[in-house]
TORVEXVO-623512 format. One record per residue: x, y, z of N, C-alpha, C in turn; residue in one letter. Coordinates in steps of 0.2 Angstrom, whole numbers, plus 5000, padded with zeros to 4 digits. Layout:
N
XYZXYZXYZA
...
! end
This chain:
335
494350025185494650005178494350055173M
494650065171494550125163494050105160I
493650155158493150115153493450145147R
493350085140493750105135493150075130V
493350115125492850095116493150085112G
493150035109493350025102492950035097I
493250095093492650135086493250095079I
492850055077493050035070493449955072G
492749915075493049855076492949795071A
492849795064492849765060493549745058S
494049785057494449785054495049745058G
495749735055496349705056496649755065Y
496549805065496749835071496249845077T
495749845074495149815078495349755082G
495249715078495349655081495949635087L
496549665085497049665089497149705095E
496649765094496449795100495849765105L
495349725104495249685107495449635109V
495949615107496449555111496849575117K
497149635114497549665119497149685126I
496749725125496149735131495949695134L
495549645129495049605134495549575141S
496149585141496549535145497049575150I
496949665147497249705150496949725158H
497649735164497349735170497049815173P
496949865167496749915171496349935166K
496249935160495749925156494949895154F
494449905153493949865153493549895147K
493449845141493049855135492449875139I
492149925137491349945138491049955132T
491149975126491049995121491349975112Y
491049945110491149915103490849945096I
490949965093490549995087490949995083A
490549985076490950005068490350025066N
490250045059489950105054489050085054T
489049995054488649985054487849955060E
488549905065488249885072487749835071G
487549795076486849755074487149705073G
487749675076488149615075488649585082T
489049535083489449525088490149515085T
490749545091491449535090491449475085L
490949405089491249335084491149325080S
490449375076490149355070490749385067A
491049465067491549475064492049445064L
492449415068492949395069492749315072H
492749285069492549215070493149185076P
493949205074494249165079494049195088S
493649235089493549265094492749225098L
492549175095492049155097492349105103K
491649125107491749095114492149105117G
492549165116493149215119492949285120I
492449305115492549365116491849395111C
491249385114490649375112490149455111D
490549495113490249575115489749595110L
489249635111488749675105489249705102E
489249725094489649785091488949825088V
488949885090488449925090488849985083K
488150025082488150065076488550135081K
489150175077489550205080489150265083S
488950315088488650355091488950395096N
489150465094489450495100489350485105A
488650505107488450515115488450465118K
488450395115488250345117489150315122D
489650345115490250335116490550355123I
490350445124490350485130489950455136I
489650435133489050405141489550325144D
489950295140490150215140490650215141S
491250275140491850265141492250315143C
492850305145493350365147493850375143D
493850315138494350325134494250295127L
494450335120494150305114494650285110A
494650235108495250205103495050195096F
495050275090494850265085495050215080L
495050175075495350145073494850135064A
494950195064494350195058494850255051L
494450255048494850275042495250355042P
495450365039495750445039495050485035H
494850535039494350575037493750575042Q
493650495041493050475047493250475055A
493850475055494150495063494250565064S
494150605062494250675063493350695066M
492950685061492350695065492050675072H
492350605073492150595078492550625085L
493250615084493650635089493550695090A
493350755086492950805088492650815094K
492050775092491450775097491750725105E
492250695103492350655108492750695114L
493050735109493650765115493050825118I
492650845115492250925116491950875123A
491750815122491150795127491650745135G
492450765135492750765140493250685138G
493150655134493450575134494150595132L
494650545130495250555130495250495123K
495650515120495650465112496350455110V
496250395107496850385103496750365095V
496950405091496650395084497350365081D
497150305079497350255075497550295067L
497150365064497250365057497550405057S
497850435050498150495050497950575052A
497350575054497050635055497450705059D
497850665063497950725068498850695068Y
499050665065499750655065500450715061R
500050755058500450815053500250875055L
500550935052500350975053499851005048E
499451045051498751055045498751055038L
499351105038499651125030499851045025D
500051015029500250945028499950915026V
499450885030498950845031498550855026Y
498150925025497750955021497950915012E
498650935011498750945003498950845003K
499150805007499150735005498250685008H
497950725012497450695012496850725010Y
496550775014495950805013495750865014C
495250895016495250955018494950925028T
495250965032495050965040494650985043H
494250945047493650985050493851025057I
494451005059494751015068495251045067D
495451095065496151115066496251145072P
495951145077496151155084496351105086D
496151045086496550995090496850955086N
497050975080497850945077498351005081I
498251055083498551085087498751055094K
498451035096498450985103498550945102D
498650885099498650805097499550805098A
499750745102500350745104500250675098V
501050685095501250595090501150565095Y
501150505095501350445100501950405100G
502250415096503050375097503350395105L
503150355109503450335117504150365118P
504550315114505350335114505550415113E
505150465110505350525110504650565114F
504250555115503650595115503150585122Y
503750535126503250505132502950565139A
503350605137503150645144502550695141D
502550705134501950725132501350685131D
501550625130500850575130500650585139I
501050585141500650575150500150635150S
500250685147499650745148499250755143K
499250715138498750725131498050695133A
497550725131496950705128496750675122S
497150675119497150685110498050665108L
498150585108498650555105498650525098V
498950545092499050505087499450485083A
499150405085499450355084500150365078N
500750365077501250355069500850295067P
500950305060500950245053501450185056G
501250145051501850085052502450095050C
502450115045503050125041503550185044Y
503150245047503550285050503750275056P
503350225060503750195065504150155065T
504350125060505050095060505550115056A
505550165052505950225051506350265054T
505650295059505850345063506350315069L
506250255071506650245077507350195072L
507350175067508050155064508350225063G
508250285061508450335058508650395063L
508350395067508350465073508950465073I
509150405077509650435083510550435078P
510250435073511050445067510850515065F
510450545066510150605061510850665061V
510950665068511750715069512250705064K
512550635064512850595059512850615051Y
511950635047511850605040512350665038I
512550675033512750705027512250755025D
511950795026511350845025511450845016V
511950855013512050855006511750795004N
511550735005511550685003510850655004S
510650615000509850595001509850515002S
509350525007508950455013508750415009I
508750335009508450305003508150255010F
507450255011507050195014506750145009V
506850075010506650015007506149995010D
505550005011505249965017504649895013A
504549865017504349795015503949785021K
503149765018502449775022502149695021S
501949665026501449625026500749625023G
500349595018499849605016499149645020V
499249625028498749665032498749735031S
499449755031499449835031499049875027G
498649835022498349845017497549865020A
497449825026496649815027496149745023G
495749765027495249715023495049725017K
495049805015494549795008494949765003K
494449724999494849684994495049744987L
495649724986496049744979496349704974S
496449734968496849704963497649674965E
497749724972498449714972498749664979T
498049654982498149624987497749544985T
497649534979497049474976497649424978H
497549364979498249314981498249294975Y
498149294969498549304963499149354960C
498949404963499449454962500049454967T
499949424974500349454979500749364981I
500349314981500749244981501249244975N
501849224981502649224978502649274971E
502449344976502649394973502949454977N
503349514973503449544979503749614975L
503349694976503249734972503249794974F
503549854973503649934974502949934973A
502650004976501850034976502150094980Y
501750154976501750224976502650244978N
503150234972503950264976503850334976P
504150364981504150424982503650474983F
503050444983502250484983502050444988K
502250414993501950364997501550425002H
501150425005500850465012501250455017R
501550415018501750425023502650445023H
502850465017503350505016503350575020S
502850605020502850665021502850655030P
502650625032502550595040503350595043E
503750545038504350515041504550605041I
504750625035504950705035504850735040K
504150765042503850795046504250805056E
504350735057504450695062505350705064K
505650705060506150705058506450775061I
505950805057506050925056505950905064Q
505350895067505350895075505750875079K
505950815079506250785086506950795085V
507250805077507850815078508150905074A
507850915072508050995069508150975064N
508250935058508550925051508050915048K
508350965042507850945035508150905031N
507950835030508250795027507950765021L
508250755014507950715009507750655009N
507350615008507150555010506650535006I
506950465001506550454997506250375000N
505550384999505250315004505150264997F
505050194998504950154993504550104997V
504150094998503750055000503749984995P
503649914998503649864995502949804997H
502649774995502149724998502549664996L
502449625003502749555004502149505003L
502449455001501949395002502049355008P
501549395011501349365020501049425024S
500749375029500149425031500349485036T
500849465042501049505044501749515045R
502049595049502749615048502849655044G
503449695046503649745040504449775041M
504849765039505549765036505749835035L
506149865035506349935032507049935032C
507449945027508049945025508150025023S
508750055028508650125027509750135026I
509650185019510350185017510450265019Y
511050285020511250335023511950355021V
512050425019512750445019512950485026S
513550485029513750505035514250575033L
514150605040514650655038515450635042N
515350565047515950545048515850475052Q
516450445052516550365052516150365060E
515750315061515550305067515350225070I
515350215076515050155080514350145079N
514150115073513250115073512950075081A
513250015079513049985088513150025094K
513650075096513650085101513250155102D
512850185096512550245095511850225098I
511750155095511050135095510750125101L
511550095106511450065111511250115116E
511750165118511850225121511050265119E
510850255113510150305112509550245117F
509550195116508950165116508950125125Y
509550145126509850105135509150115138K
508750145138508150165143507350135141D
507350115135506850095130506650035132S
505950005134505949935135505649925127K
505349945123505249895117505549935111F
506549925112506749935107507249875109V
507449855102507949795105508549795098R
509149815100509849825095510049735096I
510149725088510449655087511249645084F
511449625084512249615080512249565075D
511549565073511549535065510949565061K
510849585055510349585052509649585053P
508949615056508449585059508049535055V
507549525056506949475053506349505056D
505849485052505249505053504749455058I
504949395058504649355063504749365070K
505449375070505549385077505049445080S
504849495078504549545080503749535080S
503649495075502649475072502549455080A
502049505083501649475088501949505095G
502249565093502449595098502449665098T
502649715102502649765103503449815102N
503849765100504749765099505049795094F
505349855093505549875085506249855086C
506349795082507149775083507649805078D
508249805079508649855075509349845073I
509649835068510049815067510549895063F
511049895064511449955060512249935059A
512549935054513149935051513449985046A
514350005048514350055041514850025038T
514850055031515650055028515750115026N
516350135031516550195031516050255032G
515850285028515250345029514850325027K
514750255025514050245023513750205028D
513250205029512650175035511850135032L
512050075034511550035034511050015040F
510550035040510250005046509549965045V
509249905047508749875047508249885053S
507749895051507149895057506849855056S
506549815061505749775060505149775065S
504649775063503949785068503649745065I
503149725069502349705068501849765066D
501749775059501549825057500749835060N
500449785063499749755065499949795072L
500449785077500449795082500849855084L
501749845085502149915086501749945083R
501549945075501349985070500750025071G
500349985075499550025073499250005084A
499249935084498649935090499049925096S
499649885098499949865102500349945106S
500550005101500750055102500350105103Q
499750105102499050125103498950125110A
498950065114498750045121499450075125V
500050065122500750095125500550165127V
500350215122499950265123499550285128N
499050235127498750245133498750225139A
499150175142499650155146499950235150N
500350275145500450315147499950385148L
499250375145499050445145498650445155M
498850375155498350355162498850365168Y
499550365167500250345172500250285173G
500050235169500350165171501150145168F
501350085169501950055166501950065161E
502350095153501950065147501950015144E
502349965149502449895146501649855149D
501349905153500749845156500349815150L
500349745150499849695145499849715138G
500449725138500949745129501149685128I
500749665123501349575120501849575119P
502449545121503149545120503249475117K
502949425119503049355116502949345105F
503549325103503449345095503149285093A
502749275086502349225086502949175081Y
503149135085503849085082503549025084V
503748975083504148945076503548985070P
! end
């Protein structure tokens, strides 16, 4: 059994990691931590009472190194890099769910903060298995993608070579409130979000440079991408509607099916996808249609799972040579 630690157990992604790893056949949780410690998982998450009452400790790099072979860092940006640097130096493998290792150094510092660990940025592997599985299998540090970039990139990249580079791409993305985390704010207040829908940070969201950079790396295209996220009055789920001008007419479904024919966690649909069918799973559901040279792509994921925790465990599976779908949730929360 591979000994694993979950650092950042208080949040939603930490909870999802506990739920997956508690029943994983090859990973065993040996360390749980947050910034304060002195509590239990069931105290932080009452849904775990009588199921998983493990002690939650105050995060300490030496204790993590002594207790674990692999650490999942479910921490905010900036907090993660400090700990990851120590853990990697101590010989651990790390899957980081923050943004700290997802971007090139100059792009990261432009949109986030000064980075204290530039050496490991160069060695980190972007954890989108459909494109980087071989690199992930050899990695000591995997940067788990953001939720919006995951849904957008999986929907868009199969069509990149057909895109009119002189046109702009518009990504209209919508996420459940859990994507904002547990911290209270006016935006996520019940009176604000209930029976409501609104855009936030249009063209300026931090996931915009991540989407742009990864398309450049994977497909070698510099595209003008306009990313506009919205907040949905729902707990979880994510739907991206992508609008593209093409350089030729194509059969969109055939392209998707050929591109993802070997992918275990991408499903191609004949009609526009919905949020509920992917909620609770690691699947990305995709539909695409054309009107002449205009392309519409609709992609859906669970923002907490495929957009964070289950994708992190898929990456860990690949790092240790296991099948990528080992222990990964596949049944949606329906009805």
